[in-house]
N, C-alpha and C positions, 0 to 999 in steps of 0.2 A: 548813868546816874542811878544810884541806889535810892531806896525809899527814905532812909534816914536822912540822907543829904537833901533830898527833894523837900521833905517836911521842914528841915531846918531853914532852907531858903524861904519857904512859904511863911514860916513863923517870923523871920526877920523882916519880911516885907508886908506883913499884915497891917492894913490901914495906911500903908504908904502908896505912892503913885509911881507907876512905871509908864512913861509915855502919856501921862495924863489919865491912865486907868488906875482906879483905886482898888487895891487888892482886898478881897473879902475872905476867901478861904482856899484851902488846898483841895484840888480835885483828883489829880492823878500825876503820874510821871512816866517817862519812857527812858530809853537808853541815852537820849540826847537832850531832854528838856523836862521841865516841870510845868504842869498845867494848873492854873489858878482861876478861880472865878473873880471877875473884876467888873467894875461899872465906870461909865463915863457919860455924862450928859444924858442920863436916863436909859442908856443902853447897857444891857448886861452881856458880857462876853466871856469866852474861854480865852484866857491870856496865857500863851505859851512863851516861856522864857528859855532861851537856848543856854545850855550848861556852859558857864565860863571856861571850865576845864576843856570842854570840847573845842571851844573857840581857840584856845591856846594850842591845843594839840594839832588841829588841822589847819590853822591859820585863819586870822580874822578876815582877811579879804574874801576868802572862799565862803565863809559863813555869812558874811554881809551880803554876798551875791545871792545866796539862797534866800535870805530874807527879802531882798529886792524882787526876786521872782514872784514870791507870794504877793508882794505889793502890787505887781502888775495886774493881779486879778481883782483888785478892789474896784467895785462898780461893774464887774463883768460876771454877774452871778448866773447860776444855773440851779434849777429847782432840786436837782439831785446831787449837788456838790456843796460841801460846807462853804458858807459865805465868809469871805475875808473882810473885816472892818478896817483894820489898820495893821501896818507892819513897818518897823523902823528900828533905829538905835536910840535908846533913851539917853538923852543928854545928862540927866541927873544921876542915874544909876549905872549907866554904861551897859545895861542889859540889851541884848538883841531880842526883840519880842515880836510876836504876831498876835493880834486880837481877832478872834473869829467867833462865828456863831456858836453859842453854847448849846450842845446837843447832849441830852442825858438819857436817850433811849438805849436799849441793849445793842450790842454788836452782833453781826452775823455769826460770829464764833459762839455766842451765848445761845443762839436759836437753832443752830444747825442740827442738833440731835433730834429735834421734833419738827423739822421743816416740812410744811404742807406742800405736796407736789404741785398743787394748782397755783402756787405763788412763785414757782421757779422762774417762769418766763417773764412775768411782770417785774420781778426784782432784777433779773439780769438785764432786762431792757433799760431799767432806770440807771443802773450803774454803768452800762455800756454807753448810754447817752451822755453821762457825765464825762466819761473818758474820751468820747469823741469830741465833746465840747472843749476839753483841754487841748486836744490835738488841733482843733480849729484855732485855738489861741496860740498855737505853735509850742505847746508843752506836752510832755509825757509824765505820767504819774510815777512810774517805776516801782511802786510798792502796793499794788492792788491786792488785797488779801482780806479774809473774813474779819480780822481785827480792825481793819480800816473801812468797814462798811457798817453804818448805823442802820437800825431797822426798828420800826415801831412794833409794839407787841402784837398788833393785828396783821403784821406782815404787809401793810399797805404802802408805807413810805420808806424808801431806802435812800441813803446819802453816802457819797464817797468822802472819806475823811482824810486827814493828815497829808497836807500838801508840802510837807517839809523837805521832800527829796525830789520834787518836780524839777525838770530841767528842760531846756529848749530841745526841740526835735532836730534842730540843725546843729552842726558841729560847734562846740564851744570850748572854752578853756577848762570847763569842768570835765575831767576825765574819770570821775568816780564811776565805776561800773562793776568791777570784779577784782579778784586778787586781793591784795592787802587793803585796797580802798573800796571794797564792795559796799554799795549802798542798796539795801533791799532786804528781803527775807528769803533765805535759801530755799525753804520748803515751797515757796510760791514764785520762785524765779525760773525762767526758761533756761534750758541747757546752754544756749549760745550766750545769754547774758551772764550767766554764772561763770562761764569759762572764757569769756571774751573772744569767742571764735565766730561771732556773727557779724552783722553790719550795724551795730548800735549807734553809729554816728550818722545814720541816715534816717529820714522819716519812716521809711518802710521797715527798717530794723527795729525802731522803737514801737511801731505798730505791731510787729510780730510779738514783741514782749507783752504788750497790752492784751492781745488776743489770747496769749498763753495764760495770763493771769485771770482773764475773764473765764477761760475754760476751767481753771482751777476752782473758781467760785462755783461754777456749774457742777463740777465734780462733788464738792462738799455738800451742796444742796441736794443733789441726786442721791448720793451715797450716805448722806447724814453722818459724815465723819470727815476728818481732815485728810488732806493729801498725804500719802505715805504714812498712814496712821500707825503702822506697826514699827516704824523706824524712828528712834529717838536719838540716841548717841551711839558712837562718837560721830562728830560732824562729817567725817569722810564717808560714812555709810549713807548719810542723807544726800551728800553731793553725788555719790555714785547712783543713788536712786533717781535723782533728778536727771542725770545724764543718760541712764540706760534702762530704767524700769518704767514700763507703761502701766499706769494705774488701771485697775478694773473699773468699768463704769457700766452698771446694769441695775435697772429697777423696773419691774413690770408695770408699775403704776405711773411711770413717766413717759411722755410722748417720745416715740423713737427719734423724732427730729432733734430733740434736745440732747439725747444721748449721743447722736451722731455729731452734733455741733460740738459738744464737749470733747469728744475724741479728736475731732479735726483741730480744735484749738490747742490741744495738748500734744500734737504731733511734734516729735523731736526735731525734725527738719524745718527750720524757720521759713525757708523759701517755699516749701510745699504748704506750710501752714497758711501763708498769704494767698496761695492759689485756692485753698479750700474754703477760706473764711473771708467775709467782708462785713462791714458794719451792718448791712441790712439783715444779716442772719440773726441778730439779737433783737429784732423788732417783732411786734405783734403781726406785722404785715411784711414778712421777708419774701424771698424767692419762693418759699413754700406756697404752693397754689391751693386755693380753696375752690374746688370745682362743684360744690353742692348745687349752686344755682344753674351752672351750665349743665350738670347732670339732669336736673329736673326739666330744663328746657328741651334737652335732647329726647328724654323719655316722652314728654308731652307731644312733641312733633311726630315721633314714631307711632304713638298711639293713634293720633289723628290720621296718619297715612294708612294705618291698618284698617281703620273704619271705612276708608274709601277704596281699599284695594280690591280688585276684581281678578287679578292674576295671581298665580301661586308665587311664592317667594323665589327670588333669583337664586339659582344654584351657586354654591360656593365655588369661586374660581380655584384652580389648581395652585397650590402653594409651592413655588419653586424654591429650592434651597441650594445656594452655592456652597461649596466646600467650606468647612469651618476653618478660619485662619487663626483665630485666637480664642482662648477660653472666655475672655472678656466679651467679645462680640457675641459668642454663643449664649452667654449668660444674659446679656441685655436683650437679645432676640427672644429668648424664652420668657423673660419678664414681660416684654411687650405683648407677646401672645397671651400670656396669662392675664394681663390687664384687660385685653379686649374680650377674651372668652368669658372670664368671670363676671364682667360687667353685664353680659347678656343683652347689650344694646347696640353693639357695633355690627356693621355688615361684615361679611367674610373679608379677611385681610390677606395680603400677600406681602412678605418681607424679602427684599433683595439685599444681599450683602455685597458691598463694594469697598474698595480702598485697600491700603496696605496695612500690615499688622500694627504699625505704630499710630496710625490715624484712621481707624475704621469708620465706615459710613454705612448706615442702614437706611433703606427707604421703605416705608410702609405705604402700600397702595390699597385702596378700597373704593367701592362704588364705580359708577353711579348705582343707586339703589332707591327707587321710588318709595318702597315701603318704609325706608328709613329717612325719608324726607331729604335725601341726598341726590340732587339732580345732576351733579357732575362728579367726575372722579376726584377723589381726595388723595393727595400725596403728601407724606410727612417725611422729611429727612432728619436723621439723627447723626450728628457729627460727634464721635467719641474720641476724646483725647486722653491718652494714658499719662497720668501725672507721676505715678510711681509704680514701676513694674514689680518691685518686690512686695510692697504692701497692697498692690492692686487698688490704688486710688485713681479715680477717673473723673472727668468732667464731661457732661453731656449737654450739647446745645441742639436746638431743634428749629426747623422752619417748615411751614405748611403752605400748600398751594392747591388751587383748583386746576386740574390739568397737569401739564408738564412741570417738573421741578428740576431746576438746574442744580447739579451737585457742585457746591462751592463752599469749602470749609472756612474760607475767609469772608464769606458774605456777612455784611453788617445786619442782615435781617435775622440771623441766627440768634436765638434767645437762650441763655443759660437756664436749664431747668433742674440740673442736679450736679453736685460735686461732693465727692466723699468716697468712702470705702465701698468696693463692689458688693460686699456682703451686707451693707447697711440696710436695715429694714425700711429706711426712708426711700429707697430707690423705687419700690413698687408704687406707693402713693404719689410720688412726684411725677412719674411717667403717666400714670392713669389720669392724674389731674390735667396734665397738658393735653392728653388725647381728648378728653371731654371738652376742653376749651377750644381746641382746634375743630372738633366736630361741630360744636355750637356755631363757630364762625362759618364753617362750610355750609351748614343748613341755612344760615342767614345770608350767605353770599357776601360776607363782610371781608372785602379785600383792601389792600393798601393802595391808595391813590388809583392809578390806572393799570396796575399790574395784577397778576393772578395770585400773588402771595397773600395769604390770609392775615388779617390784622389781629393776631392773637396777642392779648395783653396780659402780662403777668401780674399787674396791679390794678 
């Protein structure tokens, strides 16, 4: 729908009622609808009228089904999702309409060029919570992009807009996805959705698309420019970029975890994307561990023990090294050593390397060390799973125990502490945080139930 046609419809309906909503003025238009300000019973709304030509072109039944999906969200509001007041077919005018919350704040597109880095996490958390809410209602948005995110000028309140192309996350008669019937925005669509070579008819397939689009929002806020900003036309160039080009994401003022999350969300392989990302990663309290309190408790106990010490420090045990099987295991081993040495608070450690190249296992052993307030030996097992050999994406899970530790990669007591690129700057702080939390539990003798496994909690 072009602007001239949209304004003509607005002029024809001025002062008239559509579904009981009295039209006041023209607000905006899009490719498929005109948006008007309207009131009913003291409530002001943004009234979206579906273009009659679109209804005729794609079929009335399909367009009515889309309206009814939005209708299902009436009364199921979320603080970061545009609120739906009414959705139906007007018996008087025959227009398909949706009346929704009137929001006149800027969009993320307007604010991206000067986006403050300290607001990236709060904003992505709000939009992700809205997308997760839709999933819980058994819907997927399909068109999350900066134009569909409203944001107050102070960057405090974000809302996800435009529910016109939501669809059930389970298989339905609506097969619009790509090809000639593609619904969405090419620049912000995942490769598998664009080319119909994923599993978009399953809940996990739709979640993969949502994670990709959330990653695209992160990209724009971090880089302060749109995805594939240097590519405009022709359309084939943009399609090729979505399929094959990995956008650069770097900003020294942004926390490395957010950069790592954006890269994981934008991974071209949708199955690996789901391995690397889950809903918790968009939260203020994700798997990312905050070890400040544990660090301070460890330091305090060590200081107290030094005041009481009468014997010289225990000599460092010999560090046995098994032959290096893979570069991944070697790299992780070196990072663990670096974490312990640079902290200046851990007793001498020994790392044993076990397992086969595809599923390496590392065991860190340390203590007992009275001057470190560690009365028993501490063993920490790290199970390393290689998710992508080419891109060197890995997942690390860990378990800690006082005394003997049984090596079992299928143990339910293993906690995931990192997933992402081996070269990610987030690997070091994730490992060090877990080490401090485990050491804290060991000093406190905090074990699970009657076992010797430490009750390390990530939250």
